[in-house]
Structures are given as structure tokens and as C-alpha cells.
C-alpha positions in Angstrom: 49.1 -9.9 -0.5 46.9 -12.6 0.7 43.6 -12.0 1.9 42.8 -12.9 5.4 40.7 -16.4 6.0 38.0 -14.5 7.6 37.1 -12.1 4.5 37.4 -15.1 1.6 33.8 -16.0 0.4 32.4 -19.8 1.6 33.1 -22.2 -1.1 30.1 -23.9 -2.7 29.5 -27.3 -1.3 31.1 -26.8 1.6 29.3 -26.1 5.3 29.5 -22.5 6.8 32.0 -23.2 9.8 30.3 -23.2 13.1 32.2 -19.8 14.2 30.6 -18.1 11.6 27.1 -19.0 11.8 25.0 -16.8 14.0 21.9 -19.0 13.6 18.0 -17.6 13.5 17.8 -14.2 15.0 15.5 -14.2 18.0 12.9 -11.5 17.9 11.7 -9.7 21.1 8.2 -8.3 21.2 9.4 -5.1 21.4 11.4 -5.2 18.0 8.4 -6.7 16.3 6.3 -3.9 17.3 8.8 -1.3 16.2 9.1 -3.1 13.1 5.1 -3.1 12.7 5.1 0.3 13.1 7.6 0.7 10.3 5.5 -0.8 8.2 2.5 0.6 9.0 4.0 4.1 8.4 5.3 3.5 5.3 2.0 2.2 4.3 -0.3 5.1 5.2 0.5 7.9 3.3 -0.1 5.7 0.1 -3.2 4.7 1.3 -4.5 8.1 2.3 -3.4 9.7 -1.5 -4.8 6.6 -3.0 -7.9 7.3 -1.3 -8.1 10.7 -2.0 -7.3 10.3 -5.9 -10.4 7.4 -5.8 -12.8 9.9 -3.9 -11.6 12.4 -6.1 -12.6 10.3 -9.7 -15.9 9.3 -8.0 -16.9 12.8 -7.5 -15.6 14.1 -10.7 -17.7 11.1 -12.5 -20.7 11.3 -10.7 -20.6 15.3 -11.4 -20.0 14.8 -14.9 -23.1 12.3 -15.1 -25.5 14.6 -12.9 -25.0 17.7 -16.1 -25.9 14.8 -18.5 -29.2 13.6 -17.0 -32.2 15.4 -18.9 -33.6 17.7 -16.6 -36.4 16.6 -14.6 -39.6 17.7 -15.9 -42.2 19.3 -13.5 -46.2 18.7 -14.3 -47.1 21.7 -15.6 -51.2 22.4 -15.0 -52.7 22.8 -18.5 -55.9 22.3 -20.1 -57.2 18.7 -18.9 -58.7 16.5 -21.2 -62.4 15.4 -20.4 
């Protein structure tokens, strides 16, 4: 059983025959926009989750820090020297 010529792997050092080389693919603007939408739709959920996580951590840290501050003392009117 032989392997058909089109199924052979290219040999190192040899140029690919012209009929097998398809050249650079031309990208149309519609396909480029579609690809950008795919990238954005893949990135938006992790960004939202990360933002919510950071917001929660900052809120927690601020509430913890507020609990550790000494209570603000109001001036109590008392006997005055003088």
C-alpha cells in the first residue's frame, strides 16, 4: 500500500510545489470585524468578573479598615479652665 503523492509530508529543504502553496489569505473587512467581535466577546466576561472581584476586595478592605479606626470623639462641653 503506497501513500498518494498529495498525502506525503514535505521534505525538509525542498520548496513546496506551486500547486500546494495557497499564498497569504486575503482578509476582507467583514471577516476582520467578525474576528474582532469574537475577540471582544471572549474577553468581556473575564474582564467583568475581574472588575467585580476587585470591587469586592476593595469594598471589603475599606469596611475592615473603617472598623479598626478609633471612634471620632466629639467635644464634650465640660468645666472650662479660665
